N, CA and C of each residue as an Amber inpcrd file, in Angstrom:
protein
   384
 -63.6780000 -42.3650000-161.4600000 -63.7820000 -41.5020000-160.1280000
 -63.6460000 -42.1660000-159.0980000 -62.8180000 -41.8550000-158.2140000
 -62.4160000 -42.7790000-157.0230000 -62.3790000 -41.7190000-155.6940000
 -63.0520000 -42.0570000-154.5670000 -63.0650000 -41.0790000-153.6650000
 -61.5070000 -41.2700000-152.7840000 -60.9710000 -42.2100000-153.0150000
 -59.7010000 -42.5000000-152.3590000 -58.7820000 -41.4870000-152.7230000
 -58.7530000 -40.7280000-154.0290000 -58.2510000 -39.4100000-154.4020000
 -58.8850000 -38.3530000-154.0820000 -60.3530000 -38.2780000-154.3140000
 -60.9020000 -37.3980000-153.9760000 -62.1950000 -37.1960000-155.0650000
 -63.0390000 -36.2560000-155.2000000 -64.1970000 -36.0630000-155.8490000
 -63.4940000 -35.6530000-157.5170000 -63.7860000 -36.1920000-158.3750000
 -63.2510000 -35.8720000-159.7650000 -64.0980000 -34.5000000-160.3030000
 -63.5050000 -33.6960000-160.6300000 -64.4230000 -32.4110000-161.0750000
 -63.6570000 -32.1640000-162.5440000 -62.9280000 -32.9750000-163.2380000
 -62.3930000 -32.6480000-164.4700000 -61.4180000 -33.5360000-164.6270000
 -60.5690000 -33.3780000-165.8470000 -59.5160000 -34.3630000-166.1870000
 -58.4090000 -33.8430000-165.3370000 -57.9450000 -34.6730000-164.2910000
 -56.7200000 -34.3770000-163.5160000 -56.8730000 -33.2110000-162.4420000
 -58.6560000 -33.0430000-162.4050000 -58.7720000 -31.8790000-161.2800000
 -59.7920000 -32.6360000-160.2450000 -59.3200000 -32.5130000-158.9060000
 -60.2560000 -33.1480000-157.8520000 -60.3220000 -32.1390000-156.7900000
 -61.1440000 -32.3350000-156.0710000 -61.4740000 -32.0380000-154.8030000
 -61.1210000 -33.0360000-153.9850000 -60.0390000 -32.7030000-152.9980000
 -59.2330000 -33.5890000-152.3110000 -60.0150000 -34.1420000-151.2400000
 -60.1800000 -35.4080000-150.9810000 -60.9740000 -36.2050000-149.9620000
 -60.3110000 -35.8380000-148.5910000 -61.2430000 -35.3630000-147.5800000
 -60.7990000 -35.1960000-145.9830000 -61.3660000 -36.4880000-145.3570000
 -60.5340000 -36.9590000-144.7490000 -61.0220000 -37.9850000-143.8720000
 -61.8530000 -37.5560000-142.6040000 -62.4690000 -38.2400000-142.0010000
 -63.4180000 -37.8620000-140.8390000 -63.5650000 -39.1700000-139.9930000
 -63.8970000 -38.8660000-138.6160000 -64.4460000 -39.9070000-137.7570000
 -65.9300000 -40.1270000-137.7550000 -66.6280000 -41.3050000-138.6780000
 -67.8740000 -41.3740000-138.9520000 -68.6170000 -42.0160000-137.6660000
 -68.0190000 -42.1550000-136.6030000 -68.4540000 -42.7920000-135.5060000
 -69.0530000 -41.6760000-134.4320000 -68.5720000 -40.4840000-134.4340000
 -69.3430000 -39.4790000-133.9680000 -70.6120000 -38.8450000-134.3310000
 -71.7130000 -39.3880000-133.8570000 -72.9930000 -38.9530000-134.3580000
 -73.3000000 -37.4760000-134.2140000 -72.7960000 -36.9150000-133.2500000
 -73.0520000 -35.6540000-132.7590000 -72.6270000 -34.3530000-133.6760000
 -71.4320000 -35.1590000-134.6760000 -70.8310000 -34.3960000-135.8560000
 -71.2750000 -34.3510000-137.1420000 -72.3130000 -35.3130000-137.3220000
 -73.3810000 -35.5080000-138.5600000 -74.4530000 -34.8920000-138.6070000
 -74.6660000 -34.1040000-139.7680000 -75.9070000 -33.2090000-140.1400000
 -76.3330000 -34.1280000-141.7540000 -77.5060000 -34.7400000-141.4110000
 -78.2310000 -35.1210000-142.4840000 -78.8730000 -33.9830000-143.4450000
 -78.6320000 -33.9970000-144.5630000 -78.9040000 -32.8760000-145.7770000
 -80.0830000 -33.2270000-146.6540000 -80.6680000 -34.3480000-146.6130000
 -81.4030000 -34.8880000-147.4940000 -82.5440000 -33.6420000-147.6490000
 -83.2560000 -33.3530000-146.6500000 -84.3170000 -32.4380000-146.7040000
 -83.8690000 -30.9650000-147.4210000 -82.5330000 -30.6770000-147.0470000
 -82.2590000 -29.3950000-147.6420000 -81.8000000 -29.6250000-149.1280000
 -81.6070000 -30.8600000-149.7000000 -81.3450000 -31.4260000-150.9370000
 -82.5560000 -31.3760000-151.8870000 -83.7510000 -31.4170000-151.2490000
 -84.9800000 -32.0210000-152.2020000 -85.1640000 -30.8570000-153.1190000
 -84.9410000 -29.7430000-153.0870000 -85.4260000 -28.8050000-154.1880000
 -84.3560000 -29.0960000-155.2650000 -83.1550000 -29.7110000-155.2160000
 -82.0640000 -29.5480000-156.3100000 -82.1180000 -31.3280000-156.6440000
 -83.0470000 -32.0880000-156.3800000 -82.9090000 -33.5280000-156.5270000
 -83.0140000 -33.5350000-158.1080000 -83.7550000 -33.0220000-158.7760000
 -83.5150000 -33.0360000-160.3730000 -82.2030000 -32.8720000-160.7900000
 -81.4760000 -31.8510000-160.4150000 -80.0380000 -31.7820000-160.7950000
 -79.2550000 -32.7220000-160.4680000 -79.2150000 -33.4080000-159.3590000
 -78.4550000 -34.6570000-158.8350000 -78.7440000 -35.8870000-159.7250000
 -80.1170000 -35.8910000-159.9720000 -80.2510000 -37.2090000-160.7310000
 -79.8160000 -37.0650000-162.2170000 -79.6280000 -35.8360000-162.4940000
 -78.9910000 -35.7410000-163.8050000 -77.7370000 -35.8410000-164.0470000
 -76.8930000 -35.6800000-162.6830000 -75.4330000 -35.8660000-162.5710000
 -75.0960000 -37.4660000-162.3140000 -76.2220000 -38.3320000-162.0460000
 -75.8890000 -39.5430000-161.5370000 -75.7400000 -40.5620000-162.8790000
 -74.2680000 -40.3760000-163.7360000 -74.1660000 -40.9960000-164.9200000
 -72.9700000 -41.7970000-164.8990000 -72.4270000 -42.1360000-163.7630000
 -71.1090000 -42.9100000-163.7630000 -71.6530000 -44.4130000-163.4820000
 -72.5930000 -44.4220000-162.4800000 -73.1590000 -45.6230000-161.7560000
 -74.5310000 -45.0690000-161.2510000 -74.9810000 -45.8910000-160.1700000
 -75.9690000 -45.2050000-159.3800000 -75.5870000 -44.9790000-157.9700000
 -76.3700000 -44.2230000-157.3270000 -75.6810000 -43.7120000-155.9080000
 -75.8270000 -45.0420000-154.8530000 -76.7190000 -45.8220000-155.0890000
 -77.0020000 -47.0240000-154.0000000 -75.9110000 -48.0250000-154.1650000
 -75.2470000 -47.9690000-155.2890000 -74.0770000 -48.7100000-155.6380000
 -72.6840000 -48.0330000-155.1880000 -72.5460000 -46.8150000-155.6630000
 -71.1500000 -46.2270000-155.6490000 -70.9600000 -45.0560000-154.8260000
 -72.2830000 -44.4480000-154.2670000 -72.0770000 -43.3420000-153.6890000
 -71.8240000 -41.9750000-154.4690000 -71.0840000 -41.3250000-154.0710000
 -70.5080000 -39.9930000-154.6180000 -70.0290000 -40.2960000-155.7980000
 -69.2710000 -41.5750000-155.9900000 -68.6070000 -41.9550000-157.3860000
 -69.6310000 -42.0770000-158.3020000 -70.9180000 -42.4560000-158.0830000
 -71.9710000 -42.6360000-159.3030000 -72.2210000 -41.3060000-159.9480000
 -71.7970000 -40.0110000-159.4930000 -71.9480000 -38.7960000-159.9450000
 -70.7520000 -38.1150000-160.8960000 -71.0990000 -37.6560000-161.7070000
 -70.0260000 -36.8350000-162.7470000 -70.0590000 -35.3400000-162.3470000
 -69.2290000 -34.8830000-161.9910000 -68.9590000 -33.4200000-161.4550000
 -68.1020000 -32.7110000-162.6190000 -68.2210000 -33.1340000-163.6840000
 -67.3630000 -32.4420000-164.7570000 -68.0620000 -31.4310000-165.3940000
 -67.5490000 -30.2940000-165.9190000 -68.2080000 -29.0560000-166.0140000
 -69.2420000 -29.3560000-167.2750000 -68.8560000 -30.5260000-168.2600000
 -69.7410000 -30.7930000-169.3670000 -70.9600000 -31.5390000-168.7600000
 -70.9050000 -32.1670000-167.8170000 -71.9410000 -33.0350000-167.3570000
 -72.8740000 -32.2010000-166.2990000 -72.2100000 -31.2100000-165.7850000
 -73.0870000 -30.2250000-164.8540000 -73.8870000 -29.5270000-166.0000000
 -73.4150000 -29.0990000-167.0220000 -74.1060000 -28.4110000-168.1010000
 -75.0310000 -29.1370000-168.6760000 -74.9320000 -30.3310000-169.1220000
 -75.8960000 -31.1480000-169.5220000 -77.3000000 -31.2000000-168.3900000
 -76.6150000 -31.7740000-167.2650000 -77.7340000 -31.6660000-166.1830000
 -78.6420000 -30.6710000-165.9240000 -78.0630000 -29.2250000-165.9960000
 -78.9180000 -28.2280000-165.8890000 -79.7000000 -27.5970000-167.3180000
 -79.6670000 -28.3390000-168.2690000 -80.1160000 -27.7930000-169.5580000
 -81.7630000 -27.6100000-169.4830000 -82.3230000 -28.3170000-168.9000000
 -83.9640000 -28.1490000-168.4650000 -84.0880000 -27.6230000-167.3220000
 -83.4030000 -27.2440000-166.4960000 -83.7810000 -26.8160000-165.1560000
 -83.9030000 -25.4390000-165.2000000 -84.6150000 -24.9310000-164.2640000
 -84.5580000 -23.3110000-163.9230000 -83.1460000 -22.8270000-163.2570000
 -82.2790000 -22.4340000-163.9230000 -80.7880000 -22.2250000-163.4470000
 -80.9720000 -21.0130000-162.2260000 -81.7330000 -20.0730000-162.2750000
 -81.6310000 -19.2960000-161.3160000 -82.1450000 -19.8640000-159.8530000
 -83.2290000 -20.3310000-160.1840000 -83.9840000 -21.0590000-159.0370000
 -82.8000000 -22.2180000-158.3800000 -82.2490000 -23.1280000-159.3190000
 -81.0910000 -24.0930000-158.7880000 -79.8480000 -23.4970000-157.9990000
 -79.3910000 -22.1220000-158.5240000 -78.5320000 -21.4800000-157.7290000
 -78.8670000 -21.0750000-156.3950000 -80.2130000 -20.4390000-156.4900000
 -80.6490000 -20.0510000-155.0850000 -80.8180000 -21.3120000-154.1200000
 -81.3550000 -22.4070000-154.8540000 -81.2030000 -23.7460000-153.8040000
 -80.0980000 -24.1200000-153.3710000 -79.1480000 -23.9580000-154.2400000
 -77.5750000 -24.6760000-153.8860000 -76.9550000 -23.6430000-153.0940000
 -77.1150000 -22.4820000-153.2090000 -76.8230000 -21.3960000-152.0930000
 -77.1000000 -21.7460000-150.6830000 -78.5090000 -22.0220000-150.6940000
 -79.2410000 -22.4390000-149.6340000 -78.6330000 -23.7370000-149.1510000
 -78.3250000 -24.6810000-149.6860000 -77.6250000 -25.8610000-149.0330000
 -76.0270000 -25.5070000-148.4800000 -75.5660000 -24.6130000-149.1840000
 -74.2640000 -24.0590000-148.6070000 -74.4220000 -23.3740000-147.6030000
 -75.4100000 -22.5730000-147.5820000 -75.6690000 -21.5060000-146.1570000
 -75.9670000 -22.4470000-145.1510000 -77.0630000 -23.3810000-145.0750000
 -77.1950000 -24.3710000-144.3020000 -75.9530000 -25.0470000-143.5000000
 -75.0930000 -25.4180000-144.4580000 -73.7510000 -26.1260000-143.9410000
 -72.8830000 -25.1020000-143.3550000 -72.7790000 -24.0890000-143.8370000
 -71.7980000 -23.1280000-143.2480000 -72.5800000 -22.8110000-141.8570000
 -73.5640000 -22.5250000-141.4670000 -74.0100000 -22.0200000-140.4530000
 -74.5030000 -23.4770000-139.1880000 -73.8560000 -24.4700000-139.9360000
 -73.9770000 -25.5900000-138.5570000 -72.4430000 -25.8830000-138.1490000
 -72.4680000 -26.0850000-137.0400000 -71.0520000 -26.6580000-136.4000000
 -70.7870000 -27.9040000-136.6130000 -71.7240000 -28.8220000-136.9760000
 -71.6490000 -30.1280000-137.4060000 -70.2620000 -30.3360000-138.7470000
 -69.7820000 -31.2700000-138.6060000 -68.4740000 -31.4520000-139.4560000
 -68.5860000 -32.5410000-140.4870000 -69.6740000 -33.4710000-140.3990000
 -69.9690000 -34.5790000-141.6990000 -71.1310000 -34.2520000-142.0380000
 -71.3880000 -34.4550000-143.4450000 -72.3350000 -34.2070000-144.1340000
 -73.0760000 -35.8500000-144.5270000 -74.0790000 -36.0650000-144.2000000
 -74.8040000 -37.3200000-144.4270000 -75.9500000 -37.0210000-145.5930000
 -75.8410000 -37.8860000-146.4340000 -77.0080000 -37.8300000-147.5000000
 -77.3170000 -39.2870000-147.8050000 -78.6260000 -39.7910000-147.6170000
 -79.0400000 -41.0980000-148.1750000 -79.1380000 -41.0870000-149.7140000
 -79.5070000 -39.9700000-150.0730000 -79.9300000 -39.6090000-151.8480000
 -78.3070000 -39.8680000-152.4480000 -77.5980000 -39.4840000-151.7840000
 -76.1710000 -39.1560000-152.4320000 -75.3930000 -40.5850000-151.7910000
 -75.9350000 -41.4180000-150.9530000 -75.2590000 -42.4280000-150.6060000
 -73.9070000 -42.4520000-149.8040000 -73.6320000 -40.9950000-149.2120000
 -72.1500000 -41.0320000-148.6330000 -72.2170000 -39.9490000-147.6110000
 -71.3570000 -40.0950000-146.8760000 -70.6160000 -39.2410000-145.6720000
 -69.5400000 -38.3200000-146.1810000 -69.6410000 -37.4450000-146.0870000
 -68.3240000 -36.4890000-146.5780000 -68.1340000 -35.4260000-145.3580000
 -66.7420000 -35.3280000-145.4890000 -66.3510000 -33.8940000-144.8510000
 -67.0900000 -32.8150000-145.2600000 -67.5990000 -31.7010000-144.2050000
 -68.4420000 -30.5630000-144.7350000 -67.7610000 -30.0200000-145.5130000
 -66.4590000 -29.4380000-145.3110000 -65.5330000 -28.6380000-146.1070000
 -65.3200000 -29.0320000-147.7140000 -65.3710000 -30.5180000-147.7090000
 -65.4310000 -31.0960000-149.1280000 -66.6630000 -30.7610000-149.8180000
 -67.5750000 -31.0200000-149.1670000 -69.0790000 -30.8820000-149.9400000
 -69.2790000 -29.5260000-150.1470000 -68.7940000 -28.5890000-149.0960000
 -69.0550000 -27.1280000-149.6280000 -68.2090000 -26.8920000-150.7580000
 -66.9390000 -27.4100000-150.8040000 -66.1840000 -27.1440000-152.1320000
 -66.8040000 -27.6220000-153.5500000 -67.6610000 -28.6320000-153.3180000
 -68.2380000 -29.3320000-154.4030000 -69.1190000 -28.4380000-154.7460000
 -70.0800000 -27.8900000-153.8840000 -70.8900000 -27.0690000-154.1200000
 -70.4590000 -25.7800000-154.8370000 -69.4240000 -25.1980000-154.1950000
 -68.5850000 -24.1130000-154.7590000 -68.5100000 -24.2490000-156.3310000
 -68.0100000 -25.6070000-156.6040000 -67.4260000 -25.7530000-158.1420000
 -68.7680000 -25.8280000-158.7990000 -69.7640000 -26.8120000-158.3250000
 -71.0980000 -26.6360000-159.3450000 -71.5780000 -25.0940000-159.3880000
 -71.6500000 -24.3660000-158.4120000 -72.2770000 -23.0320000-158.5740000
 -71.3240000 -22.0850000-159.4720000 -70.1430000 -22.0860000-159.5340000
 -69.3150000 -21.6130000-160.5540000 -69.7120000 -22.1000000-161.9490000
 -69.7940000 -22.9940000-162.3430000 -70.0630000 -24.0350000-163.3930000
 -71.3260000 -23.5020000-163.8510000 -72.3260000 -23.2760000-163.0790000
 -73.6040000 -23.2170000-163.3850000 -73.8160000 -21.5370000-163.8440000
 -73.2160000 -20.7670000-163.1300000 -73.1530000 -19.2390000-163.2550000
 -72.2110000 -18.9060000-164.5550000 -71.1200000 -19.5720000-164.7720000
 -70.4830000 -19.5080000-165.9630000 -71.3790000 -19.7630000-167.2760000
 -72.1110000 -20.9620000-167.1600000 -73.0570000 -21.4210000-168.2530000
 -74.3500000 -20.5300000-168.7280000 -74.5560000 -19.5540000-167.5470000
 -75.8530000 -18.7960000-167.5590000 -75.2110000 -17.5080000-168.4230000
 -73.8650000 -17.3500000-168.2760000 -73.3320000 -16.0410000-168.7560000
 -72.8410000 -16.0160000-170.3920000 -72.9450000 -17.6500000-170.7210000
 -72.6580000 -17.9650000-172.0600000 -73.2840000 -17.5980000-173.0710000
């Protein structure tokens, strides 16, 4: 997985990386507080490396890894919490997402697309 191409979400499937100017502090929203209720989920996805080393590339967002990560979690609660993260991002005019936990800065649209991918995967798993 490499962010030069995007965020890998499956074999030959990517969320395209969108560049941004990280020097504009007024455009950055720190999301660690709103991620807190979902930390166990993110911990379960940290399978490629550790975020401290590789940032977002330390996580696997392939469907099978998302399904493994949620196996022992309260799925309806996780969905609510992830929707809250998405809502918070949609409701801010800031365009850059910052997370110390994920060790990354991301374009807001890219992170929302990632959350959407995760939500669809979890909701599909619940219906199975």
